C-alpha positions in Angstrom: 29.6 45.0 20.3 32.1 47.5 21.8 29.9 50.4 20.8 26.9 48.8 22.6 28.9 48.0 25.7 30.4 51.5 25.9 27.0 53.2 25.4 25.4 51.2 28.2 28.4 51.4 30.5 28.7 55.2 30.1 25.1 55.6 31.0 25.6 53.8 34.2 29.2 54.8 35.1 29.9 58.1 33.4 33.1 58.6 35.4 34.6 55.2 34.5 37.9 55.3 32.6 38.0 52.6 29.9 41.0 51.2 28.1 40.4 48.9 25.2 42.8 46.2 23.9 42.7 46.6 20.1 44.2 45.3 16.9 44.1 48.9 15.7 44.3 51.2 18.7 44.3 54.4 16.7 41.1 53.4 14.8 39.4 52.3 18.1 40.2 55.6 19.8 39.0 57.6 16.8 35.8 55.6 16.5 34.8 55.1 20.1 36.6 57.9 22.0 38.4 55.6 24.4 42.0 54.9 25.3 43.2 51.9 23.3 46.2 49.7 23.6 47.8 46.9 21.4 46.8 43.4 22.2 50.2 42.0 23.0 50.8 40.1 26.3 53.1 42.8 27.7 50.4 45.5 27.1 47.8 43.3 28.7 50.0 42.8 31.8 50.7 46.6 32.1 47.0 47.5 31.5 45.9 45.2 34.3 48.1 47.1 36.8 45.7 49.2 38.9 42.7 48.1 36.9 39.4 47.5 38.8 38.1 45.0 36.3 38.9 43.1 33.2 35.9 43.0 31.0 35.9 40.2 28.3 33.0 41.5 26.3 31.1 40.3 23.3 31.6 37.9 20.4 32.8 34.3 20.1 36.1 34.9 21.8 36.6 31.5 23.3 36.3 29.0 20.5 38.7 26.7 18.7 36.9 26.0 15.4 39.3 28.0 13.3 42.3 27.4 15.5 43.2 27.3 19.2 44.8 30.8 19.0 41.7 32.9 19.9 40.7 30.7 22.9 44.3 30.7 24.2 44.6 34.5 23.9 41.4 35.3 25.8 41.8 32.6 28.4 45.4 33.8 28.9 44.2 37.4 29.5 41.7 36.1 32.1 44.5 34.1 33.8 46.8 37.2 33.8 44.0 39.1 35.5 43.8 36.4 38.1 47.5 36.7 38.8 47.1 40.5 39.1 44.2 40.0 41.4 41.9 41.9 39.0 38.3 40.6 38.9 37.0 39.3 35.5 33.6 40.0 34.0 32.5 38.0 31.0 29.8 39.9 29.3 27.8 39.1 26.2 30.0 36.2 25.1 29.2 33.2 23.0 31.2 30.3 24.3 32.4 27.5 22.0 32.5 25.4 20.1 35.4 24.0 22.0 36.7 20.7 20.5 40.1 20.3 22.0 40.0 18.6 25.5 43.0 20.6 26.8 41.3 23.9 25.7 38.1 22.8 27.5 40.1 22.2 30.7 41.8 25.6 30.5 38.4 27.2 29.8 36.8 25.5 32.8 39.4 26.8 35.1 39.5 30.3 33.7 35.7 30.8 33.7 35.4 29.4 37.2 37.5 32.3 38.5 35.3 35.0 36.9 33.4 37.3 39.1 30.6 37.9 36.6 29.5 35.7 33.7 26.8 36.7 31.3 26.5 34.8 28.0 24.5 35.7 25.0 22.6 32.4 24.4 21.5 29.3 26.2 23.9 27.0 24.3 26.8 29.0 25.7 25.4 28.6 29.2 25.1 24.9 28.7 28.7 24.7 27.5 29.9 26.3 30.7 27.9 24.0 32.8 29.5 21.0 30.9 32.9 22.5 31.7 32.1 22.5 35.4 32.1 26.2 35.8 31.1 27.1 39.3 29.9 30.7 39.3 26.3 31.5 38.4 25.9 32.0 34.6 23.5 34.8 33.6 21.6 34.5 30.3 22.1 37.9 28.6 22.2 38.7 25.0 24.6 40.0 22.3 26.0 43.5 23.2 25.5 44.6 19.6 21.8 44.9 20.5 22.8 48.0 22.6 24.6 49.8 19.8 23.1 53.2 19.0 21.9 53.9 15.4 23.0 57.0 13.4 20.8 60.0 12.9 18.1 59.1 10.4 18.9 62.2 8.3 22.5 61.1 8.0 21.4 57.6 7.0 19.1 58.9 4.3 21.8 61.1 3.0 24.1 58.1 2.7 21.4 56.1 1.0 21.0 58.9 -1.6 24.8 59.2 -2.1 25.1 55.4 -2.7 22.2 55.5 -5.2 20.1 53.1 -3.1 17.1 55.4 -3.3 16.7 54.7 -7.1 14.8 51.5 -6.6 11.7 50.7 -4.5 13.4 47.7 -2.8 16.8 47.5 -1.0 18.5 44.2 -0.2 21.4 44.3 2.3 24.1 41.6 2.5 26.6 40.8 5.2 28.9 38.1 4.0 32.2 36.5 5.1 34.5 33.7 4.0 33.9 30.3 5.8 35.1 26.7 5.2 32.6 24.8 3.1 30.8 27.8 1.6 30.0 27.9 -2.1 32.0 30.2 -4.2 31.0 33.9 -3.5 30.2 34.3 -7.2 27.5 31.7 -6.9 26.0 33.3 -3.8 26.1 36.7 -5.5 24.3 35.3 -8.6 21.6 33.9 -6.3 21.1 37.2 -4.6 21.2 39.0 -8.0 18.6 36.6 -9.5 16.0 37.6 -6.9 17.0 41.3 -7.1 16.4 41.2 -10.9 13.0 39.7 -10.3 11.7 42.4 -8.1 13.8 45.4 -9.3 15.8 45.7 -6.1 19.2 47.4 -5.4 21.8 45.3 -3.5 24.1 46.8 -0.9 26.9 44.6 0.6 28.2 45.8 4.0 31.6 44.6 5.1 31.1 44.1 8.8 34.8 43.4 9.3 36.5 45.7 6.7 39.9 43.9 7.0 38.5 40.4 6.5 35.3 40.9 4.4 36.5 43.4 1.8 37.5 40.9 -1.0 34.5 38.6 -0.6 32.1 41.6 -0.4 33.5 43.0 -3.7 33.2 39.6 -5.4 29.6 39.1 -4.2 28.8 42.7 -5.3 30.0 42.1 -8.8 28.1 38.9 -9.2 24.9 40.4 -7.7 25.2 43.7 -9.7 25.3 45.4 -6.4 27.6 47.8 -4.6 29.9 47.6 -1.6 29.0 50.2 1.1 31.7 50.8 3.6 31.0 52.7 6.8 33.1 54.3 9.5 31.1 53.7 12.6 28.8 50.9 14.0 26.0 53.5 14.4 26.1 54.3 10.7 26.1 50.5 9.9 23.1 49.9 12.1 21.2 52.8 10.6 21.9 51.6 7.1 20.9 48.0 7.8 17.6 49.3 9.3 17.0 51.1 6.0 17.0 47.8 4.1 13.8 46.0 3.1 15.5 42.6 3.4 18.8 41.4 4.8 20.9 38.3 3.7 23.4 37.5 6.5 26.4 35.2 6.7 27.4 37.2 9.8 25.7 37.0 13.1 25.8 40.8 13.6 24.1 41.2 10.2 21.2 39.3 11.7 21.3 41.2 15.0 21.3 44.6 13.3 18.4 43.5 11.1 16.4 42.4 14.1 17.1 45.7 15.8 15.7 47.5 12.8 12.8 45.2 12.3 14.2 44.0 8.9 13.2 40.6 7.6 16.3 38.4 7.1 17.7 35.3 5.5 20.5 33.6 7.4 23.3 31.2 6.4 24.2 29.1 9.5 28.0 29.0 9.4 28.0 28.6 13.2 25.6 27.3 15.9 25.3 30.9 17.2 23.5 31.9 14.0 20.9 29.1 14.4 20.4 30.0 18.1 19.8 33.7 17.3 17.5 32.9 14.4 15.4 30.8 16.6 15.1 33.6 19.2 13.8 36.1 16.6 11.5 33.6 14.9 13.3 33.1 11.7 12.7 29.9 9.8 15.6 27.4 10.0 18.7 29.1 8.5 20.2 27.8 5.3 23.2 25.5 5.4 26.5 27.3 4.8 27.0 25.3 1.6 23.6 26.2 0.0 23.6 26.8 -3.7 22.9 30.1 -5.4 19.6 28.8 -6.6 18.7 27.6 -3.0 19.6 31.1 -1.7 17.5 32.8 -4.3 14.5 30.6 -3.4 15.0 31.3 0.3 15.1 35.0 -0.3 11.9 34.8 -2.3 10.1 32.9 0.5 11.4 35.5 3.0 10.1 38.3 0.8 6.7 36.7 0.5 6.6 36.3 4.3 8.2 39.6 5.1 5.3 41.0 7.1 5.4 38.0 9.5 9.2 38.0 9.8 9.2 41.7 10.6 6.6 41.4 13.3 8.4 38.5 14.9 11.7 40.4 15.0 10.0 43.5 16.4 8.3 41.4 19.1 11.6 39.7 20.1 13.9 42.7 20.0 12.8 44.4 23.3 13.3 41.3 25.4 16.7 40.6 23.9 17.8 44.2 24.4 16.6 44.0 28.1 18.7 40.9 28.6 21.8 42.6 27.1 21.2 45.6 29.4 20.8 43.3 32.4 24.3 41.9 31.8 25.8 45.4 31.9 23.8 46.1 35.0 25.6 43.1 36.6 28.9 44.6 35.7 28.0 48.0 37.0 26.8 46.6 40.3 30.2 44.9 40.9 32.1 48.0 40.0 29.9 50.1 42.3 30.4 47.6 45.1 26.8 46.5 45.3 27.4 42.8 44.3 
C-alpha cells in the first residue's frame, strides 16, 4: 500500500518531502527511500509540526475486531493533527468493522474533521455515512493496486532460484492466522492434495514477514511447498503475477493476483475480502473455517474455470486502478491548493 501511494504521489508531486510513521523505520527507509519515524505519540506530535498534511493511507486502520488498539492509535493521530491544525487526508482505507459504541463515536468525530476521504470499498463508505460523517466520501480503491511490479527478468531469475520453474503449474499462497480458522496443517494438506493431482509447485508468500512467518512455514510443510520471502513489494507483486493460481487468506494476496490477472481462491476472514472478490468477479469466498477437503475442491473448481476467472480479473483491474489513482489525485489537488 505504501509503495503504491508513494509511486503515485511522486509522479504528481515530485518535490514533496514524505515522512512515514513506521514500526521499523530503518526497513521502511531502506525499502522505500523515505524518511521514517517511530510510531510513538511523541514522534507523531513532532512530525506534525510544520507538516502540510497528515495522510492516513491504506489498509484496515480503523477497526476494532482484534482489539480497540488499532482504531485508537489512528483516530488519535487524526485528532493530534486537528490540534496542530494540520489537514487530514484519508486515502485508500477500509473502515470497520467497528463494534464498540464509544469507538464509533470517536471515529465519527475524527472523520468529520478530515479534509479528504477516499475509501476502498462501498461498505466502508456506508459505515462512514452511518457514523454521521459530514465530508463527501469518495469511492476509491486499495492503494496496493498502484504498486509497481519488479522487472520481469528479475522475477524469472527468482523463480529459477526457488526451483519454481521445475513444474508446469505454480500455485501461490498468502496465508495468515485468524480466529476460527482450521489448523494450518489441514489447509496445507488441502492445497497439497490439489498440487499432487496436477503436478504443481506450491510457493507460500509471507505478506507480513513478522506475523506470517510461522504459519507460512507450517502450511509449506503440509503442502510440500516452499516459503518464498521477498524484500520489496515490487518483487512480491511480480512473483504473484508469475503464479498460475493464487490461494489467499490475505486481501493483498487477492489484490496482487487481480493485478497480474491470476485466478484466485479466497478465504473470507473479513468482509473486505468478500467485497473485493465481488468486484473482480470471483465466486463467493470460502468461509474462514473451511476444511482442507473443501479448500482442495474449491481450488479444483477455480482451476477448471481459470480462463473465465482470469478474464474477469483483467476486465476489473483497470477500473479499480483508476479509482485508486483518483484518490491520490484528490490528495494532490489539496496539496497544490486546487481544492
